[in-house]
C-alpha positions as CSV (number, residue, x, y, z in Angstrom):
1,M,32.7,72.2,58.6
2,T,32.2,74.5,55.6
3,I,31.6,71.5,53.4
4,L,29.1,70.0,55.9
5,I,27.2,73.3,56.1
6,A,27.0,73.5,52.3
7,V,25.7,70.0,52.0
8,F,23.2,70.5,54.8
9,A,22.0,73.8,53.3
10,T,21.5,72.2,49.9
11,L,19.7,69.2,51.3
12,L,17.4,71.3,53.5
13,L,16.6,73.6,50.6
14,A,15.7,70.6,48.5
15,L,13.6,69.1,51.2
16,G,12.0,72.5,51.8
17,C,11.0,72.7,48.1
18,I,9.4,69.3,48.3
19,G,7.6,70.3,51.5
20,W,6.2,73.5,49.9
21,G,5.2,71.7,46.8
22,S,3.4,69.0,48.9
23,L,1.5,71.8,50.7
24,V,0.4,73.3,47.4
25,L,-0.6,69.9,45.9
26,S,-2.6,69.1,49.1
27,L,-4.3,72.5,48.8
28,F,-5.4,71.6,45.3
29,R,-6.2,68.0,46.2
30,A,-3.9,66.8,43.5
31,H,-2.3,63.9,45.5
32,E,-5.2,61.6,44.6
33,Y,-4.3,61.8,41.0
34,I,-0.7,60.7,41.5
35,D,-0.2,57.1,42.5
36,D,3.6,56.8,42.2
37,A,5.7,58.0,45.1
38,V,8.7,59.0,42.9
39,E,6.4,61.0,40.5
40,R,4.8,62.6,43.5
41,A,8.1,63.7,45.0
42,A,9.4,65.0,41.6
43,L,6.2,67.1,41.0
44,C,6.3,68.4,44.6
45,F,9.9,69.5,44.1
46,A,9.0,71.2,40.8
47,V,6.1,73.1,42.3
48,G,8.0,73.9,45.5
49,L,10.9,75.2,43.6
50,G,8.7,77.8,42.0
51,V,6.9,78.6,45.2
52,V,10.2,79.3,47.0
53,G,11.4,81.5,44.2
54,W,8.1,83.3,44.1
55,V,8.0,83.9,47.9
56,L,11.5,85.2,48.2
57,F,10.7,88.1,45.9
58,Y,8.9,89.8,48.8
59,P,11.6,89.8,51.5
60,G,14.0,90.8,48.7
61,I,12.1,94.0,47.8
62,A,11.4,94.6,51.5
63,G,15.1,94.7,52.3
64,V,15.2,91.6,54.5
65,F,17.1,89.4,52.1
66,R,19.0,87.7,54.9
67,P,20.3,84.2,55.7
68,E,17.8,83.7,58.6
69,V,14.9,84.3,56.1
70,F,16.3,81.6,53.7
71,W,16.9,79.1,56.6
72,G,13.4,79.7,57.9
73,L,11.8,79.2,54.5
74,S,13.7,75.9,54.0
75,L,13.0,74.7,57.5
76,F,9.3,75.5,57.3
77,G,9.0,73.5,54.1
78,T,10.9,70.6,55.6
79,I,8.7,70.5,58.7
80,A,5.6,70.8,56.6
81,L,6.8,67.7,54.7
82,L,6.8,65.5,57.7
83,P,3.0,65.0,58.2
84,G,2.6,64.0,54.5
85,I,5.4,61.5,54.3
86,H,2.9,58.7,54.3
87,R,1.7,59.8,50.9
88,F,5.1,59.0,49.5
89,R,5.1,55.5,50.7
90,R,2.5,54.2,48.3
91,G,4.2,52.6,45.3
92,I,7.8,53.0,44.3
93,T,7.4,52.0,40.6
94,G,5.8,54.0,37.8
95,T,2.8,51.7,37.7
96,G,2.2,51.4,41.5
97,K,3.2,47.7,41.3
98,S,5.6,45.9,43.5
99,P,9.3,46.3,42.4
100,T,10.6,43.6,40.1
101,N,14.1,42.2,39.8
102,I,16.3,44.5,37.8
103,S,17.5,43.2,34.4
104,W,21.1,43.3,33.1
105,I,20.0,46.1,30.8
106,G,18.7,48.0,33.8
107,I,22.0,47.4,35.6
108,C,23.9,48.8,32.6
109,L,21.6,51.9,32.5
110,C,22.0,52.4,36.2
111,A,25.8,52.2,35.8
112,A,25.6,54.8,33.1
113,L,23.4,57.0,35.3
114,V,25.9,56.7,38.2
115,L,28.7,57.6,35.7
116,V,26.7,60.7,34.6
117,L,26.0,61.8,38.1
118,G,29.6,61.3,39.1
119,M,30.8,63.5,36.3
120,D,28.1,66.1,37.2
121,L,29.4,66.0,40.8
122,L,32.9,67.0,39.6
123,E,31.4,70.2,38.2
124,G,29.1,70.6,41.3
125,I,32.0,70.8,43.7
126,S,34.2,72.9,41.5
127,P,34.0,76.8,41.4
128,P,31.8,78.3,38.7
129,A,33.5,79.1,35.4
130,D,30.8,79.6,32.8
131,A,30.6,83.1,31.2
132,D,26.9,83.7,31.6
133,T,26.9,82.2,35.1
134,L,29.6,84.5,36.3
135,A,28.2,87.5,34.4
136,Y,24.7,87.5,36.0
137,H,23.2,84.1,36.9
138,F,25.4,83.9,40.0
139,A,26.6,87.5,40.1
140,L,23.1,89.0,40.6
141,P,22.1,86.7,43.6
142,K,25.5,87.5,45.1
143,D,25.0,91.2,44.8
144,F,21.4,90.9,46.3
145,V,22.7,88.9,49.2
146,D,25.5,91.3,49.8
147,A,23.1,94.2,49.7
148,G,20.5,92.5,51.8
149,R,17.8,93.4,49.3
150,V,16.7,93.0,45.7
151,F,17.4,96.1,43.6
152,F,16.7,97.0,39.9
153,V,19.6,96.3,37.5
154,P,19.2,98.5,34.4
155,R,20.7,96.1,31.9
156,A,18.9,94.4,29.0
157,L,19.1,90.6,28.8
158,S,21.1,90.1,32.0
159,G,19.6,92.5,34.5
160,A,16.0,93.6,33.9
161,I,14.8,90.1,33.4
162,P,12.6,87.6,35.3
163,L,14.6,86.4,38.2
164,L,12.3,83.9,40.0
165,F,14.9,81.1,39.8
166,H,17.8,83.3,40.8
167,M,16.0,83.8,44.1
168,T,16.7,80.2,44.9
169,F,20.4,80.7,43.9
170,A,20.5,83.5,46.5
171,A,19.0,81.2,49.1
172,A,21.7,78.5,48.5
173,L,24.5,81.1,48.5
174,A,23.4,82.8,51.6
175,T,23.0,79.6,53.6
176,G,25.8,77.4,52.4
177,G,28.2,79.7,50.5
178,E,29.6,79.1,47.0
179,L,29.8,75.3,47.4
180,A,26.0,75.1,48.2
181,L,25.4,77.4,45.2
182,T,27.1,75.0,42.8
183,L,25.6,71.9,44.4
184,W,22.2,73.5,44.2
185,A,22.8,74.1,40.5
186,M,23.7,70.4,40.1
187,V,20.6,69.2,42.0
188,T,18.2,71.4,40.1
189,G,19.9,70.3,36.8
190,W,19.1,66.7,37.8
191,A,15.4,67.5,38.5
192,A,14.4,67.7,34.9
193,G,16.0,64.3,34.3
194,L,14.0,62.8,37.1
195,L,10.8,64.2,35.7
196,V,11.6,62.8,32.2
197,F,11.9,59.4,33.9
198,V,8.7,59.5,35.9
199,L,6.6,60.9,33.0
200,A,8.0,58.3,30.6
201,R,7.3,55.7,33.3
202,R,3.6,56.3,32.8
203,H,3.7,54.5,29.5
204,L,7.0,52.6,29.4
205,S,8.9,49.9,31.4
206,R,11.5,51.0,33.9
207,D,14.4,50.1,31.5
208,W,13.0,52.2,28.6
209,S,12.3,55.1,31.0
210,L,15.8,54.9,32.4
211,A,17.3,54.9,28.9
212,L,15.3,58.0,28.0
213,A,16.4,59.8,31.2
214,V,20.1,59.1,30.6
215,V,19.8,60.2,27.0
216,F,18.3,63.5,28.2
217,L,20.9,64.1,31.0
218,T,23.8,63.6,28.5
219,T,22.3,65.9,25.9
220,P,24.9,68.5,25.0
221,A,22.7,71.4,26.0
222,V,22.1,69.8,29.4
223,L,25.8,69.2,29.9
224,Y,26.4,72.9,29.0
225,G,23.9,74.4,31.4
226,G,22.9,71.7,33.9
227,G,25.8,72.3,36.4
228,S,26.1,76.0,35.8
229,G,23.6,78.9,36.4
230,H,21.9,78.6,33.0
231,I,18.1,78.7,33.4
232,E,17.0,76.6,30.4
233,V,17.3,73.2,31.9
234,R,15.7,74.4,35.1
235,C,12.8,75.9,33.2
236,A,12.4,72.4,31.8
237,V,11.3,71.4,35.3
238,F,8.4,73.8,35.2
239,V,7.5,72.8,31.6
240,L,7.4,69.1,32.4
241,A,5.4,69.7,35.6
242,S,2.9,72.0,33.8
243,V,2.4,69.4,31.0
244,A,2.1,66.6,33.5
245,F,-0.7,68.4,35.3
246,T,-2.3,69.4,32.0
247,C,-2.4,65.8,30.9
248,A,-3.8,64.7,34.2
249,A,-6.4,67.5,34.0
250,Y,-7.5,66.2,30.6
251,R,-8.0,62.8,32.0
252,G,-9.8,63.8,35.2
253,V,-11.4,67.1,34.0
254,S,-10.2,68.8,37.2
255,L,-10.1,72.6,37.5
256,S,-7.6,72.3,40.3
257,L,-5.2,70.4,38.0
258,F,-5.6,73.1,35.4
259,A,-4.7,75.6,38.1
260,L,-1.6,73.7,39.0
261,A,-0.6,73.5,35.4
262,G,-1.0,77.3,35.2
263,L,1.1,77.8,38.3
264,C,4.0,75.8,36.9
265,A,3.7,77.6,33.5
266,G,3.7,80.8,35.5
267,F,6.9,79.9,37.3
268,Y,8.5,79.5,33.8
269,L,7.0,83.0,33.1
270,G,8.7,84.3,36.2
271,A,12.0,82.7,35.4
272,K,12.5,83.7,31.7
273,F,10.8,85.8,29.1
274,Y,10.3,82.8,27.0
275,G,7.7,81.7,29.6
276,L,5.3,84.1,27.8
277,I,5.5,81.9,24.7
278,F,5.0,78.7,26.8
279,V,2.0,80.1,28.7
280,G,0.4,81.0,25.4
281,S,1.2,77.5,23.9
282,V,-0.3,75.6,26.8
283,G,-3.2,78.0,27.0
284,L,-4.1,77.2,23.4
285,V,-4.1,73.5,24.1
286,V,-6.2,74.0,27.1
287,L,-8.8,76.1,25.2
288,C,-9.1,73.2,22.8
289,H,-10.6,71.0,25.6
290,R,-14.3,70.8,26.2
291,D,-15.4,73.7,28.3
292,G,-12.0,75.1,27.4
293,L,-12.9,78.8,28.1
294,R,-13.5,78.2,31.8
295,Q,-10.5,76.0,32.1
296,G,-8.4,78.5,30.1
297,L,-9.4,81.2,32.5
298,V,-8.4,79.1,35.5
299,F,-5.1,78.2,33.8
300,G,-4.4,81.8,32.7
301,G,-5.2,83.3,36.1
302,A,-2.9,80.9,37.9
303,A,-0.1,81.6,35.4
304,I,-0.4,85.3,35.9
305,L,-0.4,84.9,39.6
306,A,2.8,82.9,39.6
307,G,4.7,84.9,37.0
308,F,3.6,88.6,37.3
309,Q,6.2,89.8,39.8
310,W,9.2,90.6,37.7
311,Y,7.2,92.1,34.9
312,L,5.5,94.5,37.3
313,W,9.0,95.2,38.8
314,N,10.4,96.1,35.3
315,W,7.3,98.2,34.5
316,M,7.7,100.2,37.8
317,H,11.3,101.1,36.9
318,T,11.2,101.5,33.1
319,G,7.5,101.6,32.0
320,D,8.2,98.4,30.1
321,P,7.4,95.0,31.6
322,I,9.5,93.1,29.1
323,F,12.3,95.7,28.9
324,P,13.5,96.8,26.4
325,T,11.2,95.1,23.9
326,I,8.2,97.4,24.2
327,T,10.5,100.5,24.7
328,N,12.1,99.8,21.3
329,L,8.9,99.0,19.5
330,M,6.9,102.0,20.8
331,Q,9.8,104.4,20.7
332,F,9.4,105.5,24.3
333,P,11.1,108.8,25.2
334,D,14.7,108.7,26.3
335,T,15.3,107.9,30.0
336,Q,18.5,107.4,32.2
337,F,18.1,103.6,31.4
338,W,17.5,103.7,27.7
339,T,17.5,106.0,24.6
340,R,16.0,105.7,21.2
341,D,19.5,105.8,19.6
342,F,20.8,103.1,21.8
343,G,17.6,101.0,21.2
344,L,18.2,101.0,17.5
345,Y,21.8,100.0,18.1
346,F,20.7,97.2,20.5
347,T,18.2,95.9,18.0
348,E,20.7,95.9,15.1
349,T,23.4,94.2,17.3
350,I,21.0,91.4,18.4
351,A,19.9,90.8,14.8
352,K,23.5,90.5,13.6
353,G,24.6,88.2,16.4
354,E,21.5,86.1,17.2
355,L,19.3,85.9,14.1
356,V,21.2,83.4,12.0
357,L,18.4,82.4,9.7
358,D,15.8,84.4,7.8
359,R,12.4,83.9,9.3
360,S,10.9,82.0,6.4
361,L,8.7,78.9,6.2
362,L,11.6,77.0,4.6
363,N,14.0,77.8,7.4
364,W,11.4,77.0,10.0
365,A,10.9,73.6,8.5
366,I,14.6,72.7,8.1
367,Y,15.7,74.3,11.4
368,P,16.0,71.0,13.2
369,V,18.2,69.6,10.4
370,L,20.4,72.7,10.3
371,S,20.8,72.5,14.1
372,I,21.2,68.7,14.7
373,F,23.8,68.4,11.9
374,N,25.5,71.7,12.8
375,I,25.1,72.9,9.3
376,A,24.5,76.5,10.5
377,E,27.3,76.6,13.2
378,R,26.0,79.9,14.7
379,L,22.9,78.0,15.9
380,E,25.4,76.1,18.2
381,G,23.6,72.9,17.6
382,G,26.8,70.9,17.7
383,R,28.4,72.2,20.9
384,T,25.3,73.1,23.0
385,G,22.5,71.6,20.9
386,L,19.9,68.8,21.5
387,G,21.7,65.9,19.9
388,I,20.5,63.5,17.2
389,F,18.3,61.1,19.3
390,S,15.0,62.8,18.4
391,L,15.8,62.4,14.7
392,L,16.8,58.7,15.1
393,I,13.4,57.8,16.7
394,L,11.3,60.1,14.4
395,P,10.5,57.5,11.7
396,L,9.1,55.0,14.3
397,A,7.3,57.8,16.1
398,V,5.6,59.1,13.0
399,A,4.5,55.6,12.0
400,G,3.0,55.2,15.5
401,L,1.3,58.6,15.5
402,C,-0.5,57.7,12.3
403,R,-2.4,55.1,14.2
404,A,-5.8,56.2,15.5
405,D,-5.5,54.5,18.8
406,L,-2.3,56.3,19.6
407,R,-3.5,59.7,18.4
408,R,-6.2,59.6,21.1
409,R,-3.6,59.3,23.8
410,E,-1.9,62.0,25.7
411,Y,1.3,61.9,23.5
412,I,-0.2,64.6,21.4
413,I,-0.5,67.2,24.2
414,P,3.3,67.6,24.8
415,L,4.0,67.5,21.1
416,A,1.4,70.1,20.3
417,I,2.7,72.4,23.0
418,A,6.3,72.0,21.7
419,F,5.2,72.6,18.1
420,I,3.4,75.9,19.0
421,F,6.2,77.1,21.2
422,F,8.9,76.4,18.5
423,T,6.8,78.1,15.8
424,V,6.2,81.3,17.8
425,W,9.8,81.3,19.1
426,F,11.2,81.0,15.6
427,F,9.1,83.8,14.0
428,S,9.3,86.1,17.1
429,G,12.7,87.6,16.1
430,T,14.5,86.5,19.2
431,T,17.7,84.6,19.5
432,Q,17.9,81.4,17.4
433,R,20.5,79.6,19.4
434,T,19.3,76.0,19.9
435,R,19.9,75.8,23.6
436,H,17.0,78.1,24.2
437,L,14.7,75.3,23.0
438,L,16.0,73.0,25.8
439,P,12.9,73.6,28.1
440,I,10.6,72.1,25.5
441,Y,13.0,69.4,24.2
442,P,11.9,66.9,26.9
443,L,8.3,67.4,25.6
444,V,9.4,66.1,22.3
445,L,11.1,63.1,24.0
446,I,8.2,62.1,26.1
447,G,5.8,62.6,23.1
448,L,7.8,60.6,20.6
449,F,9.8,58.0,22.5
450,P,6.8,55.9,24.0
451,V,5.2,55.8,20.5
452,A,8.5,54.7,19.0
453,V,8.9,51.9,21.6
454,F,5.4,50.7,21.0
455,I,5.8,50.5,17.2
456,A,9.3,48.9,17.6
457,G,7.7,46.2,19.7
458,R,5.0,45.6,17.1
459,A,7.4,45.6,14.1
460,S,10.2,43.6,15.7
461,L,12.5,46.6,15.6
462,V,13.4,46.7,19.3
463,S,17.1,45.8,18.5
464,P,17.6,48.7,16.1
465,L,16.0,51.1,18.6
466,A,18.3,49.8,21.3
467,V,21.3,50.2,19.0
468,A,20.2,53.8,18.3
469,I,20.1,54.5,22.1
470,A,23.5,52.8,22.7
471,L,25.1,54.9,19.9
472,T,23.6,58.1,21.3
473,L,24.8,57.3,24.8
474,A,28.2,56.4,23.6
475,V,28.7,59.7,21.8
476,Q,27.1,61.8,24.5
477,L,28.9,60.1,27.4
478,G,32.1,60.6,25.5
479,G,31.3,64.3,25.2
480,Q,30.6,64.5,28.9
481,A,33.8,62.8,29.7
482,I,35.8,65.4,27.7
483,F,33.7,68.2,29.3
484,S,34.5,66.9,32.8
485,V,38.3,66.7,32.3
486,N,38.6,70.4,33.3
487,Y,36.8,69.9,36.6
488,A,38.6,66.6,37.3
489,R,41.9,68.4,36.9
490,H,40.9,70.8,39.6
491,I,39.4,68.3,42.0
492,F,42.2,65.8,41.9
493,S,45.1,68.3,42.1
494,A,46.3,70.9,44.6
495,E,44.9,73.7,42.4
496,T,43.3,76.5,44.5
497,R,40.0,78.3,43.7
498,V,42.0,81.4,42.6
499,Q,44.2,79.3,40.3
500,F,41.2,77.6,38.8
501,H,39.6,80.9,37.9
502,V,42.9,82.3,36.5
503,R,43.1,79.2,34.3
504,N,39.5,79.3,33.2
505,V,38.3,82.9,33.3
506,P,39.9,85.7,31.2
507,G,40.9,88.6,33.4
508,A,40.5,86.7,36.7
509,N,44.0,87.7,37.8
510,A,43.1,91.3,37.3
511,A,39.9,90.9,39.3
512,Q,41.8,89.2,42.2
513,W,44.4,91.9,42.3
514,S,41.6,94.6,42.3
515,N,39.9,92.9,45.2
516,R,43.1,93.1,47.3
517,Q,44.9,96.2,46.1
518,L,42.3,98.9,45.2
519,P,42.0,101.6,47.9
520,P,39.0,101.9,50.2
521,G,36.2,103.8,48.6
522,A,37.3,102.7,45.1
523,K,34.7,101.7,42.5
524,L,35.8,99.8,39.4
525,G,34.3,100.1,35.9
526,F,34.8,96.9,33.8
527,M,33.7,95.6,30.5
528,N,34.5,91.9,30.7
529,R,31.2,90.6,32.0
530,Q,32.6,87.3,33.3
531,L,34.3,89.2,36.1
532,A,31.1,90.4,37.7
533,Y,31.0,87.4,40.1
534,L,34.7,87.5,40.9
535,I,35.0,91.2,41.6
536,Q,34.3,91.7,45.4
537,R,34.7,95.5,45.4
538,P,32.0,98.1,44.4
539,A,31.9,97.9,40.6
540,Y,29.8,98.7,37.5
541,M,29.6,96.6,34.4
542,M,30.1,98.9,31.4
543,H,28.9,96.4,28.9
544,P,28.8,98.0,25.4
545,H,25.7,96.3,24.1
546,I,23.2,96.0,26.9
547,Q,23.3,99.2,28.9
548,V,23.5,102.9,28.1
549,I,24.2,104.5,31.5
550,I,27.9,104.5,30.6
551,D,28.0,104.5,26.8
552,S,30.9,102.2,25.8
553,R,29.7,101.2,22.3
554,P,32.5,100.8,19.7
555,T,31.1,103.9,18.1
556,A,31.3,106.0,21.3
557,S,33.9,108.8,20.9
558,D,32.9,111.6,23.2
559,G,35.5,111.6,26.0
560,R,33.7,114.3,28.0
561,K,30.5,112.4,28.0
562,F,32.2,109.1,28.9
563,I,34.0,110.7,31.9
564,A,30.8,112.5,33.1
565,Q,28.8,109.3,32.9
566,S,31.5,107.4,34.8
567,Q,31.8,110.1,37.5
568,K,28.0,110.1,37.9
569,Q,28.3,106.3,38.7
570,G,31.1,107.1,41.2
571,L,33.8,105.2,39.3
572,T,37.4,105.8,40.4
573,H,39.1,103.0,38.4
574,F,38.7,101.1,35.2
575,M,39.6,97.7,33.9
576,L,40.0,97.8,30.1
577,H,41.0,95.2,27.6
578,G,44.3,95.8,25.8
579,D,48.0,96.6,26.2
580,W,48.0,100.3,26.4
581,Q,51.8,100.4,26.7
582,N,51.9,99.1,23.2
583,P,49.5,101.4,21.1
584,G,50.1,99.3,18.1
585,S,48.1,96.5,19.7
586,I,45.0,98.7,20.1
587,P,42.6,98.7,17.1
588,E,42.7,102.3,16.1
589,Q,39.8,101.9,13.7
590,V,37.4,101.5,16.7
591,P,36.3,105.0,17.9
592,F,35.9,103.9,21.5
593,F,39.5,102.7,21.7
594,R,40.8,105.9,20.1
595,M,38.9,107.9,22.7
596,I,40.4,105.9,25.6
597,H,43.8,106.4,24.0
598,R,43.4,110.1,24.0
599,L,42.3,110.1,27.7
600,V,45.4,108.0,28.5
601,N,47.7,110.4,26.6
602,M,46.3,113.5,28.4
603,G,46.7,111.8,31.9
604,C,43.0,111.5,32.5
605,L,43.4,107.7,32.9
606,R,46.6,106.7,34.6
607,Q,47.8,103.1,34.2
608,I,48.5,101.4,37.5
609,R,48.8,97.7,36.6
610,R,49.0,95.5,33.5
611,F,48.0,91.9,33.5
612,D,48.7,89.1,31.0
613,T,45.7,86.8,30.5
614,V,44.2,84.5,27.9
615,Q,41.2,84.6,25.7
616,I,39.8,81.0,26.1
617,N,38.3,79.6,22.9
618,S,36.9,76.5,24.6
619,R,37.5,75.2,28.1
620,T,36.3,71.8,26.9
621,L,38.5,71.5,23.9
622,R,41.6,72.5,26.0
623,S,41.9,68.9,27.1
624,L,42.2,67.9,23.5
625,G,45.0,70.3,22.8
626,G,43.0,73.4,21.9
627,S,44.9,76.6,21.9
628,D,44.2,79.9,23.7
629,T,44.9,83.5,22.6
630,Q,47.2,85.5,24.7
631,T,45.9,88.9,25.6
632,T,46.2,91.7,28.1
633,D,44.1,93.7,30.6
634,T,45.0,97.0,32.1
635,V,43.8,98.7,35.3
636,F,43.6,102.5,35.2
637,E,42.9,105.2,37.9
638,L,40.7,108.1,37.0
639,M,42.5,111.5,37.4
640,P,39.6,114.0,37.3
641,Q,41.7,117.1,37.4
642,R,43.3,116.1,34.1
643,C,40.1,115.0,32.3
644,P,38.3,117.1,29.6
């Protein structure tokens, strides 16, 4: 019964999104510009996805974040879809023509697609295990649902951020439980692949479009984040929809389509800070159109309407809409959420960990090469990058773009937007990890691939292009197969959810014990962010790099301050990394650990349980014999009467 409810909740939420999107498209009279039923459904889903996330902000801050609200929103969208079903009956191919017999190549591509979706399903019906997902992508929606309201989380990067998409995670969790949440992650991960197919179908045959969709769905960055809570692949849904409406607006010179493009760009704005760059990138392209000022105002107004909520929310609590960026730049006075000293530490830490390359013109130009060939490993282009396919088709695409008749077509629009986004992103001083470019990667594909196919046909190079696609799919499908082994082991065995987490999440055994054994009224302070979703008791994440309310930086050494801050948050217990029965295993050169050791020696922190766990180097490479590092976690009780 639980499984049926989860599947029903996921299906109803998906239909509800399509219904809400259909209502918006009808309001803007956009249906007349879209002939293909599949493209219409995909764009309705993209728009409705943003609308549902946007609407749920209000019951969240009003304190009525309850299952009946989520069910009602999904049901209303589904009912609203019924009168417009006739719109989806017109045409089931990308050209509006009658369907043709499928070729043997099409059969092979469909088989590959089924294989991809089957492996995705293994992850979709398994418990979540990804670090960022457990730390905040799923943990925040769970906390909001448990509290029945949305509340401000004073953490940089993982708390005080745009959370539009997380509202849909909350809807799935509240209506269908964890299984619906992971299934919803799977479904929304597929949505970008569907949009890649329908947008490529505007210019290509069904087989070429299917090939491009499968290439995208097996891209390493998509495999990494598609079935988890990562937002990048879901932001690609909004990016593709925005560009689709922009291209249609260029053809029809329709202000309503520019408004829809702005709404979708605004949904990206409301889902991730990088949406600021995307809105600006599309805005520049819109301004280049004739009568661009008026169209730009329409686009910009719609984008602000769709994306303003979380920036206003942050400003109301911190005075900084993109917390803590402006706070650090303007040197705002110290508050309970942030201090100048910690802001300097935060900036230096981010620069050391995320800025791999100097921001020079040379590095900007060679970044794709450094990433694709994994020359700079910290860019993570090999493990969670964008693959080599774009480089393989680049010569053909460049040859095609040099033709005047192709330059006049709408291939230039997605490529121009991607170019502007990448340039601003690279020089902005933010993280340089390749996976953060995933939302604009499909723009490169739908801009380059149709041109490459056209030139390959003219130059009798179709066979080499097909070989490039086959090699790409062979490598990427092989990578996905290895990635899926971990989830297949869980699904096709008697392994329980708890055992799966103990095997895949460092410290999961300590979290499970704390859920069962800590006394009523206890509140646990922990530093391992991956446990945020697993800990079911009142808790506080004492992350050393992204919050200052409890200062746990490696340089923190003031025991009195640490205990005072902890007591102010109501903490009664701590979960800390290390074997404190063996002082030699604790790095004494780190001031924070020396401070904890002093508190343990004076009896301020009393050890109550020690847990052996593992530091997992790679869940994927485990199946190939990769090794883990044995480590220890310890749970302490705070003894205030013995504290400094």
